[in-house]
C-alpha positions in Angstrom: -29.5 -21.4 -7.9 -28.9 -18.2 -6.3 -26.4 -16.1 -8.4 -25.3 -12.6 -7.4 -22.7 -10.7 -9.4 -20.2 -8.4 -7.1 -19.0 -5.5 -8.6 -15.4 -4.0 -7.7 -14.9 -0.6 -8.9 -11.6 0.0 -8.5 -9.1 2.5 -9.1 -8.4 2.1 -12.4 -10.3 -1.2 -13.0 -13.6 -2.1 -12.7 -14.7 -6.3 -11.9 -17.6 -7.9 -11.8 -17.6 -11.5 -11.3 -20.7 -13.9 -10.5 -20.8 -16.4 -7.9 -23.3 -19.2 -6.7 -24.3 -19.5 -3.3 -21.5 -21.6 -2.4 -19.2 -19.0 -3.4 -17.9 -20.8 -6.7 -16.9 -17.6 -9.5 -19.0 -18.7 -12.4 -18.0 -15.9 -15.2 -16.6 -12.5 -14.3 -15.6 -9.5 -16.9 -13.6 -6.3 -16.4 -12.8 -3.0 -17.7 -10.0 -0.6 -17.3 -11.2 3.0 -15.9 -10.0 6.4 -17.0 -7.9 8.7 -14.7 -7.5 11.8 -15.7 -4.1 13.3 -14.1 -3.8 17.1 -14.1 -1.8 20.3 -13.3 -0.9 21.0 -9.5 -1.4 17.1 -8.3 -5.4 17.1 -9.2 -6.6 13.5 -9.8 -10.1 13.0 -11.4 -12.3 10.4 -13.3 -15.2 11.0 -15.1 -18.9 9.2 -13.7 -20.4 8.6 -16.8 -17.3 6.7 -17.8 -16.9 4.8 -14.1 -20.9 3.9 -14.7 -20.1 2.9 -18.5 -17.2 0.0 -16.7 -19.8 -0.9 -14.4 -22.4 -1.4 -17.5 -19.8 -3.4 -19.4 -19.2 -5.7 -17.1 -22.0 -6.8 -15.8 -23.8 -7.1 -19.0 -20.4 -9.5 -20.0 -20.8 -11.3 -17.1 -24.8 -11.9 -17.3 -24.6 -13.2 -20.9 -22.1 -15.8 -19.4 -24.7 -17.1 -17.5 -28.1 -19.2 -17.9 -29.9 -16.9 -16.6 -29.8 -13.1 -15.1 -28.5 -13.0 -11.5 -30.6 -12.5 -8.4 -29.0 -9.4 -7.3 -26.1 -7.0 -7.8 -23.5 -6.2 -4.6 -21.6 -3.1 -5.0 -17.8 -2.3 -3.8 -15.2 -0.4 -4.8 -12.8 2.4 -4.1 -13.1 4.7 -1.1 -12.6 8.2 -0.2 -11.7 11.1 -2.5 -15.0 13.3 -3.0 -17.9 12.4 -5.7 -20.0 15.8 -5.1 -23.8 15.2 -6.8 -27.0 16.8 -7.0 -30.1 15.9 -6.2 -30.6 13.7 -8.9 -27.0 11.8 -8.8 -25.5 13.8 -11.6 -22.0 14.7 -10.8 -21.8 18.8 -10.4 -18.2 18.5 -11.0 -15.6 15.3 -12.4 -15.0 13.1 -9.1 -11.9 13.8 -7.4 -9.8 10.6 -6.8 -8.5 9.7 -3.3 -4.8 9.8 -5.4 -5.3 13.8 -5.3 -3.3 16.0 -3.8 -4.6 19.4 -4.5 -5.3 19.8 -0.6 -2.0 19.0 0.5 -1.6 22.8 2.0 -4.8 22.4 4.0 -3.6 19.1 5.4 0.0 20.6 6.5 -1.6 24.0 8.2 -4.1 21.1 9.7 -1.1 19.3 11.2 0.5 22.6 12.1 -2.6 24.3 13.8 -3.5 21.0 15.9 -6.7 20.9 13.5 -5.9 17.1 12.5 -5.0 15.7 16.1 -8.6 17.3 17.3 -10.8 15.8 14.3 -8.8 12.5 15.5 -9.8 12.8 18.9 -13.6 12.8 17.9 -13.5 10.6 15.5 -10.3 8.0 15.7 -9.5 9.0 11.5 -6.8 10.9 10.5 -6.8 13.0 7.5 -5.0 13.0 4.2 -5.2 15.5 1.2 -7.6 12.6 -0.9 -10.0 12.7 2.0 -13.2 14.5 2.2 -11.8 17.2 4.5 -9.3 18.7 3.1 -10.9 18.6 -0.1 -14.3 20.0 0.8 -12.0 22.9 2.2 -10.0 23.4 -0.8 -13.7 24.0 -2.8 -14.9 25.7 -0.2 -12.1 28.4 -1.1 -11.1 27.9 -4.6 -14.6 26.4 -6.7 -17.3 27.2 -4.3 -20.1 26.6 -6.9 -19.8 23.2 -6.9 -20.2 23.0 -3.7 -23.7 25.4 -3.8 -25.0 23.2 -6.2 -24.7 20.2 -4.5 -27.1 17.6 -2.6 -24.1 15.0 -1.5 -21.0 14.8 -0.6 -20.4 10.8 -1.4 -17.9 8.6 -2.6 -18.0 6.2 -5.8 -20.0 3.2 -4.6 -23.2 4.9 -3.5 -22.6 7.6 -6.9 -23.0 4.4 -8.6 -25.9 3.3 -6.4 -27.4 6.2 -6.6 -27.7 6.0 -10.7 -28.7 2.4 -10.5 -31.8 2.8 -7.8 -32.0 6.6 -7.4 -31.7 6.2 -3.7 -29.2 7.4 -1.6 -27.2 5.2 0.2 -24.0 5.4 2.2 -22.4 2.6 3.5 -20.9 3.3 7.3 -17.1 2.3 5.9 -17.5 5.1 3.2 -18.6 7.5 5.9 -15.8 7.1 8.8 -13.7 8.9 7.3 -12.9 11.6 8.7 -16.0 13.0 10.5 -18.0 9.7 11.9 -17.9 8.0 15.2 -17.6 4.9 14.6 -19.2 3.4 17.7 -22.9 5.3 17.2 -21.9 5.9 13.6 -23.4 9.5 13.8 -21.5 12.4 12.6 -19.3 14.4 15.1 -20.3 18.2 14.1 -17.2 19.0 16.8 -15.2 17.9 13.7 -16.8 19.5 11.2 -16.5 22.7 13.1 -12.7 21.9 13.8 -12.5 22.1 10.0 -14.8 24.7 9.5 -17.2 22.4 7.3 -19.7 23.3 9.2 -22.2 24.9 6.9 -22.0 21.9 4.6 -23.3 19.1 7.1 -26.2 18.5 5.3 -24.3 17.3 1.9 -23.5 14.1 4.8 -26.0 11.4 4.4 -26.6 9.4 7.1 -25.3 6.1 7.3 -27.2 2.9 5.6 -28.2 0.5 8.3 -26.3 -2.8 8.1 -28.7 -5.0 5.5 -30.2 -2.2 3.1 -31.1 -3.9 0.0 -31.9 -1.5 -2.6 -33.8 -2.3 -5.7 -33.1 -1.3 -9.6 -34.8 1.2 -11.2 -35.8 2.3 -15.0 -32.4 3.9 -15.2 -30.6 1.3 -14.0 -32.5 -1.4 -15.2 -31.5 0.0 -18.6 -28.2 0.2 -17.9 -27.2 -3.0 -16.8 -29.7 -4.9 -19.1 -31.3 -6.4 -15.7 -34.7 -6.9 -14.6 -36.4 -3.5 -13.0 -36.0 -3.9 -9.1 -33.4 -6.5 -9.1 -31.8 -6.5 -5.5 -29.3 -3.8 -5.2 -26.7 -3.6 -2.4 -23.7 -0.9 -1.9 -21.0 -1.4 0.4 -19.0 -1.8 2.2 -16.1 -0.5 -0.1 -13.5 -2.5 -1.0 -11.2 -2.6 2.4 -14.1 -4.2 4.8 -15.0 -6.0 1.5 -12.0 -7.5 0.6 -11.5 -8.2 4.7 -14.5 -10.1 4.7 -14.0 -11.8 1.0 -10.8 -13.2 2.8 -12.4 -14.9 5.5 -11.1 -12.3 8.1 -13.7 -13.2 11.0 -11.6 -13.8 14.5 -10.7 -10.7 16.1 -6.7 -9.9 15.6 -6.8 -11.2 12.3 -5.4 -9.4 9.7 -5.5 -8.3 6.4 -2.9 -7.1 3.8 -3.9 -5.6 0.3 -0.8 -5.2 -1.8 -2.3 -3.1 -4.7 -2.3 0.3 -5.7 -2.3 1.2 -1.7 -0.5 -1.1 0.8 -3.7 -1.1 3.1 -3.3 -2.8 6.4 -6.5 -3.6 8.4 -7.6 -5.5 12.1 -10.3 -7.0 12.9 -11.5 -5.6 16.6 -14.2 -6.0 18.7 -13.8 -2.2 20.3 -12.7 1.2 19.5 -10.2 2.6 21.2 -9.2 6.1 20.5 -6.5 8.2 22.0 -7.0 11.8 21.5 -3.3 11.7 22.0 -1.9 9.2 19.6 -0.3 9.7 16.1 -3.4 10.9 13.9 -2.9 8.6 11.5 -5.2 5.5 9.9 -9.3 5.2 10.8 -11.6 2.5 12.5 -13.7 1.4 9.4 -17.3 0.2 10.4 -18.3 -3.6 9.4 -21.5 -4.7 8.8 -21.4 -6.0 11.9 -22.0 -3.3 14.3 -20.2 -5.1 17.3 -17.0 -5.1 15.0 -14.5 -2.6 13.4 -11.5 -2.8 11.1 -8.3 -1.1 12.7 -7.0 0.4 9.3 -3.7 1.8 8.5 -3.7 2.0 4.3 -0.4 3.6 3.0 -0.6 5.5 0.2 2.0 3.4 -1.8 1.6 -0.4 -2.8 2.3 -1.8 -6.3 2.2 1.7 -7.6 5.6 2.1 -5.7 6.7 -0.9 -7.5 5.4 0.2 -11.1 7.6 3.1 -10.5 10.8 1.3 -10.1 10.0 -1.2 -12.7 9.3 1.7 -15.1 12.6 3.1 -13.7 14.8 0.3 -15.0 12.8 -0.7 -18.1 11.1 -4.1 -16.4 7.6 -4.7 -16.2 5.7 -7.1 -13.6 6.6 -10.3 -15.3 10.0 -9.9 -14.3 9.3 -9.2 -10.9 9.9 -12.4 -9.6 13.4 -13.0 -11.9 14.2 -9.6 -10.1 14.1 -10.6 -7.2 15.6 -13.5 -7.1 19.0 -11.7 -9.1 19.7 -10.1 -5.6 20.2 -11.4 -2.2 18.0 -9.8 1.0 19.3 -7.0 1.8 19.6 -6.0 -1.8 23.8 -5.6 -1.0 23.1 -2.7 0.6 20.8 -0.7 -1.5 18.0 0.5 0.8 14.6 2.5 0.0 11.9 4.6 1.6 8.9 4.3 -0.4 6.4 7.2 0.3 6.2 8.3 -3.7 2.9 9.4 -3.8 2.7 13.2 -4.4 0.1 13.4 -1.5 2.7 12.3 0.8 1.6 9.4 3.5 -1.2 8.6 5.5 -0.2 5.6 7.2 1.1 4.7 10.0 1.6 8.7 10.1 0.5 11.7 8.3 3.1 13.6 6.5 2.0 15.3 3.3 5.4 16.0 2.5 7.0 12.7 2.5 9.1 11.9 -0.2 10.7 8.5 -1.3 14.2 7.6 -1.3 16.8 5.0 -3.0 20.5 5.2 -1.2 23.6 3.0 -0.8 23.6 3.2 -4.8 27.0 2.7 -6.4 28.2 1.4 -9.9 28.6 -2.1 -8.8 24.9 -2.3 -8.3 21.9 -3.4 -11.1 18.3 -3.0 -11.4 17.7 -6.0 -9.4 18.7 -4.3 -6.7 16.8 -1.4 -7.1 13.7 -3.1 -7.4 14.5 -5.4 -4.7 15.4 -2.3 -2.6 11.8 -0.7 -3.4 10.1 -4.3 -2.7 11.9 -4.8 0.9 11.0 -1.1 1.5 7.3 -1.7 1.0 7.5 -5.0 3.4 8.9 -2.7 6.3 6.1 -0.1 5.9 3.9 -2.9 5.9 5.0 -4.1 9.5 5.1 -0.2 10.8 1.4 -0.4 9.6 0.6 -3.7 11.2 2.6 -3.4 14.3 0.0 0.5 14.7 -3.4 -1.8 13.4 -2.6 -4.1 16.6 -1.9 -7.7 13.9 -2.2 -10.7 16.9 -3.9 -13.6 14.9 -3.4 -15.0 11.5 -2.8 -12.7 8.4 -4.5 -12.8 5.0 -2.9 -11.1 1.7 -4.4 -10.2 -1.4 -4.3 -8.2 -4.4 -2.0 -7.6 -7.3 1.1 -7.6 -5.7 0.2 -11.3 -4.0 0.7 -12.7 -7.9 4.3 -12.4 -7.4 5.5 -15.4 -5.8 8.9 -14.0 -4.6 7.0 -10.5 -3.2 4.7 -12.7 -1.4 7.3 -14.1 -0.3 9.4 -11.0 1.2 6.4 -9.7 3.0 6.3 -13.2 4.8 10.0 -12.8 5.7 9.8 -9.4 6.4 6.7 -9.7 8.7 8.1 -12.8 10.5 4.9 -14.6 10.2 2.6 -16.9 8.2 0.8 -15.5 5.0 -2.4 -17.2 4.1 -3.2 -16.3 0.2 -6.6 -16.9 -1.2 -7.0 -18.7 -4.4 -10.3 -16.7 -5.3 -8.5 -13.4 -6.4 -11.5 -10.9 -6.5 -11.9 -10.8 -2.4 -13.7 -7.9 -2.8 -16.4 -8.6 -5.0 -16.7 -11.8 -3.3 -17.2 -9.6 0.1 -20.3 -7.9 -1.2 -21.5 -11.1 -2.3 -21.8 -12.4 1.0 -22.5 -8.9 2.4 -25.3 -9.3 0.1 -26.6 -12.7 0.7 -26.8 -11.7 4.8 -28.6 -8.4 3.8 -31.2 -10.9 1.2 -31.4 -13.3 4.7 -29.3 -16.4 2.8 -27.4 -16.8 6.3 -26.7 -20.5 4.9 -24.6 -19.3 2.2 -23.2 -16.0 4.0 -21.0 -17.4 6.6 -17.7 -16.8 5.1 -15.6 -15.9 2.2 -12.9 -17.3 0.8 -12.1 -21.0 2.0 -9.3 -22.1 -0.1 -5.7 -20.7 0.4 -2.2 -21.0 0.2 0.5 -20.2 2.5 3.5 -18.9 2.6 6.0 -19.2 5.6 8.7 -16.9 6.9 12.1 -18.3 6.3 14.3 -18.2 9.6 17.6 -16.5 7.4 15.9 -14.0 6.2 13.6 -13.3 8.7 16.7 -12.5 11.1 18.3 -9.9 8.4 14.9 -8.3 7.9 14.6 -7.9 11.9 18.4 -5.7 11.8 17.0 -4.2 8.2 13.8 -2.9 9.8 15.3 -1.6 12.3 17.4 0.5 9.8 14.3 1.4 8.5 12.5 2.9 11.3 15.8 4.7 12.3 16.1 6.5 8.5 12.3 6.9 8.5 12.7 9.0 11.8 15.7 11.0 10.4 13.7 11.3 7.0 11.1 13.1 9.4 12.9 16.0 10.5 14.0 16.6 7.2 10.7 16.5 5.1 8.8 20.0 5.6 5.0 21.3 6.0 5.6 24.3 4.3 2.8 24.7 1.8 5.3 25.7 -0.5 7.4 22.7 -0.8 3.9 21.2 -0.9 2.8 23.1 -3.8 6.1 22.9 -6.0 6.0 18.9 -5.6 9.4 17.0 -4.8 12.8 18.6 -4.7 15.9 16.9 -7.2 16.6 14.7 -4.5 13.0 13.4 -4.6 10.7 11.0 -6.7 7.8 10.8 -7.6 5.7 8.0 -9.1 3.7 8.4 -12.7 0.6 8.5 -13.5 -0.3 4.8 -12.8 -2.1 2.5 -11.1 -1.3 -0.9 -9.6 
């Protein structure tokens, strides 16, 4: 029996699941990861800590199997900046995609047209926690780190290099912001626009689809698995989750209700309009003729975590809280832009901030929670309108554990939402890709095959049509108030704004 362990190295949790050839989960394990929240909007991790979590979950999962797995398939968080030397050692702590130190760079590039120019070359927007602004920040404030680096990579390829001794960057990771998605080569014009041409040597060419690595002695010792065991690295968690969720027809969409609200739609063509809003990205998939039009908003369950902490409640209370406040939250409304880095999809604005409006003494915490949940639903609809959803929608992630919130998304989006019974679709997607790469086509045709479907309800759907229109109007007004000055970004939110706690959903 061919058993492959899928490892999903998330922002806050690393998970491993062993799947047999039919896609049945046999065993699994998880470990929390440490995020260091530092002054100035800095969010970093330690590579050794991430490697520890990978080792622990793989060892625990393997201990529950009758024999060692036949391969290990890696996926995980994207974006951020994982600088390494020739041997794969971190030259500085990896910078998380949640980091906002480079907000001023993005604000300046929005003003002077750099973001728009890069978008015209690659179809990818930028946000403070992506490669370009982070590299520019280091070039100005920490050039010695760039001098010591040999690779400007990401989480998955950093772990893969430690396990195999090889650099294997998946094209999905390399997408933002310098890769041309159609021919999978870097745009040197985009690098030059950002003033980063001298660092072009830090970007390895994306690995060819189907690339298989093998555990070296160091990796074998870390995972307690045989040296030479096959390892695959990527795609990263967004496309891996799409594959694991069974998104396979053009027009199908996936909503990941996780730390971020990741909205993506499968497409068979890349259409880059240089004059369009420079947001989102065209993600490469393992199939060179398919891409994902991705609109990953910055706040998903992190926004829910924030309002729950403010109201003294927990995730176990969500369904009851939503039941205690009717659709429309009795007039309370919200803007969900709680990330210190602002927003990146379906628009880019580093100074975007959240709001709760319409509160009075007659309202209660259930109204506040519902208002935030509804605003996140509206953000998802905004993203899917930009991404071009036209067929089936699948949803996954921690937010789907709330039946009431899943119902809210169906009502706001006005379409059925299919939720896989398999919860770890990222790990499953990585395993599906690994089986294809290893030539096991019969066992790798699709991801999850079992779903529950949430249907929109006519009454709330009509109410949310009006609510969404009001949300877009209020968003437009807020955009005229948000400033792109570096002073406001550096000083953080004003007294009328709110910021999330140092937590991940």
